Legacy VTK file of the C-alpha trace (Angstrom):
# vtk DataFile Version 3.0
C-alpha trace
ASCII
DATASET POLYDATA
POINTS 128 float
139.092 -124.712 71.262
137.555 -121.659 69.450
134.653 -119.994 70.604
132.592 -120.997 67.420
133.507 -124.692 68.065
132.293 -124.343 71.909
129.134 -122.699 70.561
128.672 -125.702 68.175
129.153 -128.358 70.924
126.579 -126.402 73.168
123.888 -126.529 70.323
124.718 -130.228 69.751
124.150 -130.756 73.550
121.068 -128.833 73.724
119.680 -130.669 70.562
120.445 -133.884 72.209
118.697 -132.765 75.416
115.776 -131.750 73.316
115.551 -135.029 71.623
115.496 -137.030 74.762
112.777 -135.042 76.302
110.656 -135.338 73.334
111.327 -139.198 73.226
110.542 -139.539 76.752
107.259 -137.914 76.122
106.395 -140.157 73.148
107.083 -143.106 75.575
104.454 -141.700 78.050
101.808 -142.462 75.286
100.110 -145.757 76.083
100.495 -147.891 73.054
103.405 -145.898 71.481
105.277 -148.194 69.156
108.787 -147.995 70.680
111.666 -147.856 68.421
114.537 -146.151 69.877
116.389 -145.208 66.548
113.201 -144.265 64.644
111.972 -142.049 67.633
115.036 -140.102 67.839
115.023 -139.275 64.164
111.265 -138.473 64.357
111.913 -136.196 67.421
114.858 -134.308 65.600
112.568 -134.133 62.649
109.877 -132.569 64.722
112.396 -130.151 66.576
113.630 -128.905 63.250
110.234 -128.482 61.445
108.525 -126.922 64.316
111.196 -124.724 66.077
108.561 -122.242 67.583
106.414 -124.974 69.284
106.838 -126.059 72.714
106.689 -129.838 71.862
106.644 -131.389 75.321
103.463 -129.094 75.999
101.946 -130.183 72.804
102.758 -133.751 73.317
100.923 -133.636 76.712
97.878 -131.873 75.056
97.980 -134.596 72.332
98.023 -137.519 74.960
95.209 -135.784 76.984
93.257 -135.518 73.922
93.952 -139.281 72.790
93.030 -140.441 76.247
89.406 -139.556 75.391
89.541 -140.602 71.745
88.070 -143.896 70.948
89.356 -145.187 67.236
87.013 -147.193 65.283
87.293 -150.944 66.042
89.668 -152.974 64.166
91.904 -149.727 63.032
95.417 -149.104 64.106
96.250 -145.626 65.619
99.091 -144.141 63.611
100.747 -142.331 66.377
103.367 -140.514 64.458
101.126 -139.341 61.649
98.653 -138.058 64.415
101.530 -136.155 66.219
102.602 -134.508 62.896
98.966 -133.497 62.313
98.707 -132.289 65.806
101.927 -130.199 65.410
100.872 -128.710 61.940
97.547 -127.545 63.792
99.447 -126.238 66.660
102.004 -124.413 64.525
99.173 -122.705 62.380
97.589 -121.521 65.621
100.682 -119.884 66.784
101.708 -118.460 63.472
101.924 -114.561 63.615
99.160 -112.390 61.734
96.818 -115.495 61.486
93.658 -115.840 63.679
93.740 -119.319 65.181
91.199 -121.789 66.739
92.330 -120.418 70.351
92.141 -116.883 69.191
89.130 -114.959 70.187
89.635 -112.571 67.141
88.679 -115.502 65.091
84.972 -115.613 66.501
84.158 -111.810 66.443
81.726 -110.602 64.066
79.753 -114.007 63.414
76.338 -114.221 65.174
76.417 -116.342 68.468
80.159 -116.733 68.406
81.571 -113.724 70.369
83.754 -114.596 73.365
81.428 -114.724 76.649
81.777 -111.806 78.784
81.782 -111.951 82.760
77.838 -111.481 82.683
77.520 -115.092 80.995
78.783 -116.625 83.936
76.819 -114.888 86.813
73.958 -117.531 86.664
76.639 -120.491 86.763
77.888 -119.579 90.314
74.081 -119.531 91.840
73.340 -123.054 90.222
76.513 -125.082 91.788
LINES 1 129
128 0 1 2 3 4 5 6 7 8 9 10 11 12 13 14 15 16 17 18 19 20 21 22 23 24 25 26 27 28 29 30 31 32 33 34 35 36 37 38 39 40 41 42 43 44 45 46 47 48 49 50 51 52 53 54 55 56 57 58 59 60 61 62 63 64 65 66 67 68 69 70 71 72 73 74 75 76 77 78 79 80 81 82 83 84 85 86 87 88 89 90 91 92 93 94 95 96 97 98 99 100 101 102 103 104 105 106 107 108 109 110 111 112 113 114 115 116 117 118 119 120 121 122 123 124 125 126 127
C-alpha cells in the first residue's frame, strides 16, 4: 500500500471518528429527533462546513443554552436549524480580523461598554 493510500485511510478514519463524536453530542440533547442516517449526514456537513470550530464544545454550549430556553407554547424546536445558526454565529466570532461578541475589542470606545477592570469587582467581595 502506498503512503498516499495510507494517508487517505487515516483521514477517512479520523472523519468517521469525528462524525461519531458529533452524533453522540446530538443525542445528548433531550428531544433531539433521532435519525441515524440523517444525523450522520448532518454531522459530516457540519464538520466540512465549519472545519475550524470545536464542534463538541459548541454543541455543549448549545445544549446548555437550550436547557434555559423555553420555546413558545405549541411551537416545535427545529434542532438542526438552530445548530446551524449556532455554528454560523460561533464561526463569525472566531473569524480572524473580525471583532466578535466574545471579543473585548468590540466594546471599546462606546460609553458604558468598556470591559470591567479589577476595581469593578472590589465591592462584590465585601457584599458576599
